[in-house]
Each structure stands twice: as C-alpha cells, then as structure tokens.
C-alpha positions in Angstrom: 121.0 107.6 111.1 118.1 110.1 110.8 115.0 108.6 112.4 112.2 108.2 110.0 108.8 109.6 111.1 105.2 108.5 110.6 102.3 110.8 110.3 99.7 109.8 112.9 96.4 111.2 114.1 95.6 114.4 115.9 94.6 114.2 119.6 96.9 111.4 120.6 96.7 110.7 124.3 98.5 108.2 126.4 96.5 106.2 129.0 98.9 106.1 131.9 96.7 103.6 133.7 97.3 100.8 131.3 100.5 98.7 131.0 101.6 98.5 128.3 100.4 102.0 127.4 97.6 102.2 124.9 97.7 104.8 122.2 94.3 106.3 121.5 94.3 108.1 118.2 91.9 110.5 116.6 91.3 110.5 112.8 92.6 114.0 111.9 95.9 113.5 110.0 98.0 116.4 111.3 100.5 115.3 113.9 103.9 113.5 113.6 105.1 110.9 116.1 108.6 109.3 116.0 108.2 105.7 114.7 110.0 103.1 116.8 108.8 99.8 115.5 111.8 99.4 113.1 114.3 98.7 115.9 112.1 97.0 118.5 114.0 93.9 117.6 117.3 95.6 118.6 115.8 96.5 122.0 114.7 92.9 122.4 118.2 91.6 121.6 119.8 94.0 124.0 117.4 92.9 126.8 118.3 89.3 126.1 122.0 90.1 126.4 121.4 91.9 129.7 119.5 88.9 131.1 122.2 86.5 130.1 124.9 88.4 132.1 126.1 87.2 135.5 125.5 88.9 138.8 129.1 90.1 138.9 128.4 92.2 135.8 125.1 93.7 137.1 126.8 97.0 137.9 128.3 97.2 134.5 124.9 96.3 132.9 123.3 99.3 134.7 125.5 101.6 132.6 124.1 102.0 129.1 126.5 100.7 126.5 127.5 102.8 123.5 125.3 100.6 121.3 122.3 101.3 123.5 123.0 105.0 123.7 123.3 105.3 119.9 120.2 103.2 119.5 118.2 105.4 121.9 119.5 108.6 120.1 118.3 107.2 116.8 114.9 105.9 117.7 114.0 106.9 121.2 112.3 104.5 123.6 110.9 101.1 122.5 107.2 101.3 121.7 104.7 98.4 121.4 102.8 99.2 118.2 100.5 96.2 118.8 98.9 98.4 121.6 97.7 101.0 119.1 93.9 101.6 119.3 91.7 103.7 117.1 88.9 104.7 119.5 86.6 106.0 116.7 83.4 106.1 118.8 84.8 108.2 121.7 86.3 110.7 119.3 83.4 111.0 116.9 85.4 110.2 113.8 84.0 108.2 110.9 85.0 104.6 110.0 86.2 105.9 106.6 88.6 108.3 108.4 90.6 105.4 109.9 93.9 104.4 108.2 93.8 101.9 105.4 97.1 100.4 106.4 98.9 99.9 109.7 101.3 102.5 111.2 104.8 102.0 109.7 108.1 103.9 109.6 108.8 106.6 107.1 112.2 105.7 105.4 112.4 108.8 103.2 115.3 110.3 105.2 116.6 107.0 106.6 120.3 106.3 106.0 121.2 102.6 106.5 124.6 101.9 107.9 124.5 98.5 106.1 126.0 97.9 102.7 123.4 97.5 99.9 123.8 93.7 99.6 123.3 93.4 103.4 120.2 95.6 103.4 118.4 92.9 101.4 118.8 90.2 104.0 119.2 91.9 107.4 115.8 92.8 108.8 113.3 91.8 111.4 110.0 91.0 109.6 107.9 90.5 112.7 109.2 92.6 115.6 105.9 92.4 117.5 105.4 88.6 117.2 105.6 87.2 120.8 107.4 84.1 119.7 110.1 85.9 117.7 110.3 83.6 114.7 113.5 83.7 112.5 111.3 83.8 109.4 108.2 86.0 108.9 105.1 83.9 109.4 102.3 83.9 106.8 99.1 85.2 108.3 96.5 83.2 106.4 93.5 85.0 107.9 90.8 87.3 106.4 89.8 89.0 109.6 91.4 89.9 113.0 89.9 90.1 116.5 89.3 93.7 117.6 90.0 95.1 121.1 86.4 96.0 121.7 83.1 96.8 119.9 84.1 100.5 119.9 87.8 100.3 119.1 89.9 99.1 116.1 93.3 97.5 116.3 96.1 97.9 113.8 94.5 95.2 111.6 90.9 94.4 110.9 90.7 92.9 107.4 93.5 91.4 105.3 92.5 93.4 102.3 93.5 96.6 104.1 96.3 95.2 106.2 98.1 92.0 107.1 101.2 91.5 109.2 102.9 89.5 106.5 102.3 92.2 103.9 103.3 94.9 106.3 106.7 93.2 106.8 107.2 93.0 103.1 106.2 96.6 102.5 108.3 97.9 105.3 111.4 96.2 104.0 110.8 97.4 100.4 110.3 101.0 101.7 113.6 100.7 103.6 115.4 99.4 100.5 114.1 102.2 98.3 114.3 104.9 101.0 110.7 105.6 100.4 108.1 107.2 102.7 105.9 104.1 102.1 105.7 101.1 99.9 102.6 99.1 98.8 102.6 95.5 97.6 100.3 94.2 94.8 99.5 90.9 93.2 101.4 92.0 90.0 103.4 94.7 88.5 100.5 95.7 86.2 98.2 96.1 89.3 100.8 98.4 90.8 101.1 100.5 87.6 97.3 100.7 87.3 97.2 102.2 90.8 99.7 104.9 89.9 97.5 105.9 86.9 94.6 106.3 89.4 96.3 109.4 90.8 95.3 111.2 87.6 91.9 112.8 87.0 90.0 113.7 83.9 91.7 116.6 82.2 95.2 115.8 83.7 98.1 115.3 81.3 100.3 112.2 81.3 103.7 112.0 79.5 104.8 108.4 79.0 108.1 107.1 77.7 107.8 105.8 74.1 110.0 102.8 74.9 108.0 101.2 77.7 107.0 97.6 77.8 103.8 96.4 76.0 101.6 96.0 79.1 101.9 99.5 80.4 101.5 100.9 76.9 98.1 99.3 76.6 97.2 100.4 80.2 98.0 104.1 79.6 96.2 104.1 76.3 93.1 103.1 78.3 93.6 106.2 80.5 92.4 108.3 77.6 88.9 106.8 78.0 88.9 108.4 81.5 89.7 111.8 80.1 93.4 111.8 80.8 95.5 113.4 78.0 98.2 110.8 77.2 101.3 111.6 75.2 104.2 109.4 74.3 107.7 111.0 74.2 111.3 109.9 74.3 112.2 110.6 77.9 115.9 110.1 77.2 115.6 113.3 75.1 115.0 116.2 77.7 114.4 118.7 74.9 111.6 116.5 73.5 110.1 116.2 77.0 110.2 120.0 77.4 108.3 120.5 74.2 105.7 117.9 75.2 105.0 119.4 78.7 101.9 121.4 79.1 100.3 123.2 82.1 98.0 120.2 82.6 100.9 117.7 82.8 100.7 116.1 86.2 102.8 112.9 85.8 105.7 111.7 83.7 106.2 108.0 83.6 109.3 106.2 82.3 111.4 103.1 82.5 115.1 103.1 83.0 116.6 100.9 81.8 113.6 100.2 79.6 112.2 96.8 78.9 113.3 95.3 76.5 115.4 97.9 74.7 117.5 98.9 77.8 117.2 102.6 77.0 118.6 104.8 79.8 117.0 108.0 81.0 118.7 110.7 83.1 116.4 110.3 86.1 117.8 113.3 88.1 117.5 115.7 85.2 114.1 114.4 84.3 112.9 114.7 87.9 114.2 118.3 88.1 112.4 119.1 84.9 109.1 117.5 86.1 109.2 119.4 89.4 109.9 122.7 87.6 106.6 122.2 85.8 104.6 121.0 88.8 104.6 117.4 87.8 105.6 114.2 89.5 108.0 111.6 88.0 107.2 107.9 88.1 109.8 105.4 87.2 109.4 101.7 86.5 112.6 100.4 88.0 112.0 96.7 87.4 115.3 96.2 85.6 117.3 97.8 88.4 116.2 96.7 91.9 117.4 98.9 94.9 120.5 96.9 95.4 121.6 98.5 92.1 119.8 101.8 92.0 117.6 103.9 94.4 115.7 106.3 92.1 114.2 108.3 95.0 117.7 109.5 95.9 117.7 111.1 92.5 114.5 113.0 93.1 112.0 110.5 91.6 108.5 110.7 93.3 107.2 107.2 92.6 109.0 104.0 92.0 107.3 100.9 90.6 108.6 97.4 90.4 107.4 94.2 88.9 108.5 92.0 91.8 108.1 89.0 89.5 111.4 89.7 87.9 114.7 91.0 89.4 113.2 91.9 92.8 112.3 88.3 93.4 115.2 86.9 91.5 113.8 83.4 91.1 110.8 83.8 88.7 108.8 81.7 91.2 106.3 84.3 92.3 104.2 87.2 91.0 104.0 90.6 92.6 104.3 94.4 92.2 105.4 97.4 94.4 104.6 101.1 94.4 107.0 103.2 96.5 106.3 106.8 97.1 108.5 109.6 98.4 105.9 111.8 100.0 103.3 111.0 102.7 100.6 113.0 100.9 100.9 110.7 97.9 100.9 107.6 100.2 97.5 108.7 101.6 96.1 109.0 98.1 
C-alpha cells in the first residue's frame, strides 16, 4: 500500500547521541516525514517471531523474509514516536505554535489490503505501550509528565491529546481513508466544529432534508454573519442555482435522517469544487464498512458515533474526518 504521510515541523534534527533517537521538532509547519507508527506493532511481532526461532534457524532469520521486505518497502524503518520532543525553548517558537494533537499517520492515500469487515476489528490501538495490551487501555488522566521544563512530549493535557482518543481517531481515519479524524462527545459537537470553519460573509448551502438538530444549528450560524440557504442536494440543478461566489461549504446527509434521501456525492463534490467550495457529508446512516465518502471526493465526513458507528446504542460520540491536512490544522 501507499504509505501515508504526516506533516511535521521544519528544522527536524536527529540527536545521534541518544538511544533511542530523539526527534527535536521546530514549530514551522512545512516539512513532511514518513509516518511509521501504524505498523510498529508488525515490527514488534516480527521481532518476537525471530526471538522464538532456534539456533539452527539463525542463518535463515538473518535473511529478511518477504513479509519483512514488503513491510519495510511500505513504511520504512520502525520509529518510536514516544521519543518525539518539541524543544520550543531552544528553537524560539511559541507555545501556541505547538501541535494541538499528537503526530499521527495520514490515511488519505492509504489502501488497506484487508476486507472492509476486517478493517473494523484488525488494528493495534496502542503500539507504543510497553506492556502491549490486547485491548486499548483507558488513560484516565488530565495531565502528563513532560520530558523537561523546556520540552514538551506528545501529550501534555488530555483536552488536546490522550492516547486512548488518539487510538480511536487513528482507527476512524484509517476506516474513512481520511487525512485525520477527530473525536467529539457527540455528533452535534462534531457538526458545530465543522460550521466553525466558516466566517462572517461566507455562504453555506445545507440540504433541506437534514435531521432536526443540525437544522437548528445551521440556522444559528446566521447570527454569526454566515449566509445560510437550504436546498435539495439530490437536485444538482437546484444546487447550481443556489451557489454564489461566497459559497464556501455545502453540507448534506446521504442517506438523510429520517427520510433516507440519497444524494449523488461524487457529482455534488465535483460541482462544489468547480465553485471553490468544500463538500461536507453527514454519513451517520452509512458507516465506512458500507460507504467511504472521501473516495468519492467528499472533503469532510461527519458521524454521530452514537448510532451505526457504535452499533450498540450504549455510548455517545461524534467524528469529523477531513481529506486535507490544511483543513485538519484549522
């Protein structure tokens, strides 16, 4: 598969004197680095297999297997992301320049060899945990110890990042083939964050067959100076007539809740991009095991995880998945 990439910080240097190596990262977002956290678990498993071999097979173990060769071709060398350091004092960057979430893989171009049903259950939720639990542990902590008074580790405060939430967001991003995914306490919290991408004077086209909660939410956007229009997104000609030079976002549901109206997402995405707008889709009714809207050109996918994504109606949550890193930063 194509290896997903993560945008990191300019001025990355490797301290050769430290083992394991420590990544010292500046705060300018400009340079790409191959992300290798996704398959650290595979390297771990391969190491265990090698250790379990007998002495008679030592010569054979020295030769890389086809599995290891393909793994290396896909992801490069194993990298310990727990060793990442943000040395803000030595580089002169500001605290506000530091990332608001830990480094993670970009799955926008990732092609999973697993079948869709297997993608949901085959993953390693905590590849850096030294005890390698079979289930992702719940990190019930508000703060994390930092490497030093002048360095920040990958986590500092649970509001901005937590290993449990990172495991969930990575898996959702993989399922949706998104550049990044973000978890929220509810679907409405996720949708509210999407509307925050708009500024006063921007235009927002909204499907006229959306659920009641988002209808009330987008109406409230008008108080912030956003021009909100409702349109039947299943009718592309109606959408064309409603588009203006100020339209920045089109939001729809497909299938819609509760009327189950279907929108041609690929055609609508093409139309939105022709007019310089993004397409956001609430895909709550079709989780990624059924449909991956980003493969059709959709820019933002929203889920109420309370429903089909969870599947058991025993939790509340929401997701926002984005196709571009620039939108993820916003």
